[in-house]
RODO-2510 file (C-alpha; in nm, 4 decimals, decimal comma):
residues 236
     n   res          X          Y          Z
     1     m    -1,5346    -2,1916    18,9685
     2     r    -1,1754    -2,2568    18,8673
     3     a    -1,2161    -2,6057    19,0154
     4     w    -1,4368    -2,6780    18,7135
     5     t    -1,1660    -2,5828    18,4645
     6     r    -0,8878    -2,7838    18,3063
     7     q    -0,6419    -2,5998    18,5308
     8     e    -0,7408    -2,8158    18,8281
     9     g    -0,4728    -2,8052    19,0941
    10     v    -0,2743    -2,5120    18,9535
    11     g    -0,1857    -2,2790    19,2412
    12     h    -0,3379    -1,9413    19,1562
    13     e    -0,3638    -1,6408    19,3819
    14     e    -0,7137    -1,5090    19,4404
    15     e    -0,7865    -1,2703    19,1558
    16     p    -1,0923    -1,1362    18,9725
    17     v    -1,1812    -1,3199    18,6513
    18     a    -1,4039    -1,1469    18,3934
    19     f    -1,7036    -1,3398    18,2566
    20     e    -1,9577    -1,2540    17,9903
    21     v    -2,2899    -1,4032    18,1039
    22     v    -2,6053    -1,4685    17,9031
    23     v    -2,9225    -1,5818    18,0823
    24     k    -3,2468    -1,7109    17,9342
    25     g    -3,5026    -1,8297    18,1868
    26     r    -3,3203    -2,0849    18,4054
    27     d    -3,0404    -2,1490    18,1528
    28     f    -2,7156    -1,9550    18,1468
    29     q    -2,3767    -1,9477    17,9767
    30     a    -2,0690    -1,7798    18,1284
    31     t    -1,7667    -1,7227    17,9022
    32     s    -1,4159    -1,6090    17,9969
    33     d    -1,0812    -1,5596    17,8227
    34     e    -0,8935    -1,5328    18,1531
    35     l    -0,8953    -1,8850    18,2956
    36     g    -0,6259    -2,0412    18,0788
    37     v    -0,2728    -2,0398    18,2189
    38     g     0,0609    -2,1770    18,1025
    39     s     0,0209    -2,3752    17,7806
    40     f    -0,3539    -2,3088    17,8011
    41     a    -0,3183    -1,9276    17,7976
    42     g    -0,5518    -1,7840    17,5345
    43     l    -0,7994    -2,0712    17,5592
    44     r    -1,1592    -1,9496    17,5882
    45     y    -1,3788    -2,1278    17,8417
    46     r    -1,7564    -2,1449    17,8519
    47     f    -1,9646    -2,2857    18,1358
    48     h    -2,3226    -2,3980    18,0798
    49     g    -2,5718    -2,4455    18,3598
    50     q    -2,9044    -2,3709    18,5216
    51     i    -3,0308    -2,1466    18,7999
    52     q    -3,2305    -2,3256    19,0683
    53     a    -3,3647    -2,1771    19,3924
    54     g    -3,1592    -1,8619    19,3375
    55     r    -2,8303    -2,0513    19,2910
    56     a    -2,6401    -2,1268    18,9723
    57     a    -2,5078    -2,4780    18,9076
    58     v    -2,2660    -2,5551    18,6230
    59     g    -2,3730    -2,8537    18,4152
    60     w    -2,0878    -2,8802    18,1651
    61     q    -1,8031    -2,6798    18,0181
    62     e    -1,6111    -2,6442    17,6954
    63     g    -1,2928    -2,4749    17,5836
    64     w    -1,1635    -2,3756    17,2421
    65     w    -0,8729    -2,1929    17,0835
    66     p    -0,9115    -1,8693    16,8796
    67     g    -1,0222    -1,9557    16,5288
    68     m    -1,2034    -2,2717    16,6406
    69     k    -1,5807    -2,3026    16,6770
    70     p    -1,7303    -2,3884    17,0176
    71     l    -1,9950    -2,6552    17,0665
    72     s    -2,3574    -2,5592    17,0107
    73     g    -2,4358    -2,5017    17,3781
    74     v    -2,7888    -2,4120    17,4842
    75     a    -3,0173    -2,3059    17,2004
    76     g    -3,0655    -1,9302    17,1934
    77     l    -2,7683    -1,8484    17,4162
    78     n    -2,4821    -1,8575    17,1669
    79     e    -2,2647    -1,5536    17,1059
    80     g    -2,4210    -1,2948    16,8803
    81     k    -2,7742    -1,3747    16,9940
    82     a    -2,7823    -1,1661    17,3099
    83     a    -2,9923    -0,8985    17,1380
    84     q    -3,2843    -1,1412    17,0991
    85     g    -3,5874    -1,1028    17,3213
    86     g    -3,5974    -1,2745    17,6599
    87     l    -3,2191    -1,2703    17,7127
    88     e    -3,0194    -1,0990    17,9848
    89     h    -2,6596    -1,0155    17,8901
    90     f    -2,4091    -0,8730    18,1379
    91     a    -2,0446    -0,8785    18,2479
    92     v    -1,9294    -0,9885    18,5937
    93     a    -1,5959    -1,0192    18,7738
    94     v    -1,5623    -1,3288    18,9926
    95     v    -1,2920    -1,3752    19,2559
    96     v    -1,1796    -1,7364    19,2162
    97     p    -1,0022    -1,8891    19,5191
    98     p    -0,7259    -2,1407    19,4374
    99     g    -0,8984    -2,4343    19,6088
   100     c    -1,2580    -2,3461    19,5189
   101     e    -1,3838    -2,6311    19,7373
   102     p    -1,7652    -2,6413    19,7604
   103     a    -1,9452    -2,6299    20,0951
   104     i    -2,1513    -2,9446    20,1539
   105     e    -2,4905    -2,8767    20,3095
   106     p    -2,6936    -3,1048    20,5401
   107     a    -2,8542    -3,4022    20,3673
   108     t    -3,2021    -3,3614    20,2179
   109     p    -3,4697    -3,6117    20,1083
   110     v    -3,3771    -3,5326    19,7463
   111     k    -3,0112    -3,6165    19,8145
   112     q    -3,1111    -3,9434    19,9819
   113     m    -3,3144    -4,0311    19,6726
   114     m    -3,0109    -3,9506    19,4565
   115     l    -2,7867    -4,1754    19,6684
   116     e    -3,0311    -4,4620    19,6299
   117     g    -3,0460    -4,3903    19,2557
   118     i    -2,6650    -4,4009    19,2370
   119     v    -2,6642    -4,7456    19,4001
   120     r    -2,9223    -4,8786    19,1534
   121     s    -2,7418    -4,7177    18,8596
   122     f    -2,4170    -4,8941    18,9485
   123     e    -2,5978    -5,2209    19,0082
   124     r    -2,7324    -5,1908    18,6537
   125     e    -2,3831    -5,1035    18,5276
   126     v    -2,2353    -5,4191    18,6795
   127     a    -2,5281    -5,6460    18,5935
   128     g    -2,5170    -5,5249    18,2332
   129     g    -2,1535    -5,6244    18,1969
   130     w    -2,0378    -5,2703    18,1181
   131     s    -1,7976    -5,2597    18,4108
   132     t    -1,4645    -5,4423    18,4209
   133     c    -1,5900    -5,5942    18,7468
   134     g    -1,6734    -5,9535    18,6631
   135     k    -1,5077    -5,9466    18,3205
   136     s    -1,3027    -6,2437    18,4342
   137     g    -1,6266    -6,4372    18,4797
   138     q    -1,6579    -6,3960    18,8562
   139     l    -1,7763    -6,0882    19,0471
   140     p    -1,5942    -5,9807    19,3641
   141     t    -1,7645    -6,0928    19,6851
   142     e    -1,8343    -5,7332    19,7908
   143     l    -1,8890    -5,4340    19,5644
   144     s    -1,9298    -5,0717    19,6686
   145     v    -1,9214    -4,7293    19,5101
   146     v    -1,7346    -4,4436    19,6795
   147     v    -1,9086    -4,1183    19,5879
   148     t    -1,7661    -3,7673    19,6198
   149     d    -2,0061    -3,5879    19,8527
   150     f    -2,2426    -3,3401    19,6886
   151     n    -2,5419    -3,1118    19,7363
   152     d    -2,8704    -3,2012    19,5731
   153     d    -2,8377    -2,9123    19,3247
   154     f    -2,4947    -3,0251    19,1962
   155     p    -2,5069    -3,1125    18,8251
   156     s    -2,2756    -3,4119    18,8711
   157     t    -2,0346    -3,5848    19,1056
   158     w    -1,7525    -3,8398    19,0871
   159     a    -1,7586    -4,2019    19,1984
   160     v    -1,5159    -4,4947    19,2166
   161     l    -1,6445    -4,8503    19,1825
   162     e    -1,4517    -5,0718    19,4229
   163     p    -1,2645    -5,3040    19,4356
   164     c    -1,2355    -5,2638    19,0569
   165     g    -1,1013    -4,9082    19,0900
   166     e    -1,3077    -4,7583    18,8048
   167     l    -1,3621    -4,3810    18,8009
   168     y    -1,7012    -4,2507    18,6831
   169     e    -1,8722    -3,9155    18,6513
   170     v    -2,2337    -3,9421    18,7712
   171     v    -2,4768    -3,6976    18,6066
   172     l    -2,7256    -3,5838    18,8731
   173     h    -2,9021    -3,3139    18,6723
   174     d    -2,9027    -3,3570    18,2955
   175     p    -2,9198    -3,0026    18,1490
   176     t    -3,0581    -3,1444    17,8228
   177     a    -3,3525    -3,3253    17,9867
   178     p    -3,6271    -3,2354    18,2369
   179     w    -3,6019    -3,3387    18,6032
   180     d    -3,7248    -3,6966    18,6312
   181     e    -3,7509    -3,8456    18,9810
   182     e    -3,8825    -4,1759    18,8478
   183     s    -3,5719    -4,2320    18,6353
   184     i    -3,3487    -4,1541    18,9333
   185     r    -3,5376    -4,3992    19,1550
   186     k    -3,5061    -4,6668    18,8855
   187     g    -3,1300    -4,6204    18,8720
   188     e    -3,1158    -4,4606    18,5286
   189     l    -2,8584    -4,1913    18,6092
   190     k    -2,6001    -4,1389    18,3374
   191     l    -2,2576    -4,2811    18,4226
   192     a    -1,9677    -4,1454    18,2155
   193     y    -1,6096    -4,2642    18,1606
   194     g    -1,5759    -4,5828    18,3726
   195     i    -1,1953    -4,5709    18,3418
   196     p    -0,9760    -4,7845    18,5705
   197     i    -0,7739    -4,5388    18,7802
   198     d    -0,4521    -4,7268    18,7076
   199     q    -0,5148    -4,6773    18,3337
   200     l    -0,5986    -4,3053    18,3339
   201     p    -0,4427    -4,1242    18,0361
   202     d    -0,1601    -3,8768    18,0834
   203     n    -0,2810    -3,5736    17,8890
   204     g     0,0347    -3,3712    17,9493
   205     d    -0,0070    -3,0218    17,8055
   206     e    -0,2712    -3,1229    17,5526
   207     p    -0,6208    -2,9711    17,5915
   208     c    -0,8748    -3,2293    17,7066
   209     t    -1,2445    -3,2395    17,7939
   210     i    -1,1728    -3,3805    18,1386
   211     c    -0,8144    -3,3857    18,2631
   212     i    -0,7836    -3,6436    18,5401
   213     t    -0,4884    -3,5064    18,7339
   214     p    -0,3491    -3,6211    19,0706
   215     q    -0,4883    -3,2974    19,2152
   216     l    -0,8371    -3,3806    19,0878
   217     l    -0,8179    -3,7349    19,2278
   218     e    -0,7110    -3,5920    19,5629
   219     r    -0,9991    -3,3447    19,5675
   220     i    -1,2704    -3,5924    19,4736
   221     s    -1,1511    -3,8429    19,7357
   222     k    -1,1413    -3,5894    20,0197
   223     h    -1,5092    -3,6048    20,1260
   224     t    -1,6834    -3,9250    20,0239
   225     i    -1,9783    -4,1518    20,0977
   226     r    -1,9365    -4,5282    20,0622
   227     l    -2,2429    -4,7010    19,9186
   228     p    -2,2413    -5,0820    19,9310
   229     l    -2,4207    -5,2266    19,6294
   230     h    -2,7365    -5,4170    19,7258
   231     g    -2,7406    -5,2116    20,0441
   232     g    -2,7852    -4,8661    20,1947
   233     p    -2,5303    -4,5878    20,2279
   234     r    -2,2726    -4,5735    20,5031
   235     t    -1,9820    -4,3375    20,5587
   236     p    -1,6236    -4,4595    20,5046
***
């Protein structure tokens, strides 16, 4: 799980990390004070997600310093509400390996649908003029999106629009909305950031929602699928 934190790429030994977990139906929140290291020591992290088919998938995360208020999170799961009916509240210790690289499972029909939805979503992004591709008035002859490989229960994945070199986060499962196959097929997946890789900010030691580090870029480019726009998927 440490791969989801702002400490991406920091070389930790395998060690147990304590989490306070609250579960309500399929929704859960897992909070820990032990993930921050270096200048982030003391930062409290909370992971929000859903449980599907007996597996938990993190949808988004937040971090805050003592004395600051966290975001609202999932209704009914905030701290101090664990005594309410219908909630499970427990403590767990998780051994977090330094790499924390997910295992990619064989492709499924749902994943194929998601890949097709990613293609249509990026076609809409370019056609709508939201991408820097074509800002000069002429689109490149060939466009493709290079997607970090994923399982169909992943909440999101990363993608680079080429040859423009824009980095996006693709939301596969929106934790704030019900599952909607029709929207996926139409290419209505949420695309976040859209930042040219050569213009990524240097956050230094400042806390950030998403820290795009060289280690993160290396990880998300390790196992990819190249999807030509206006065409089907093919491997790099």
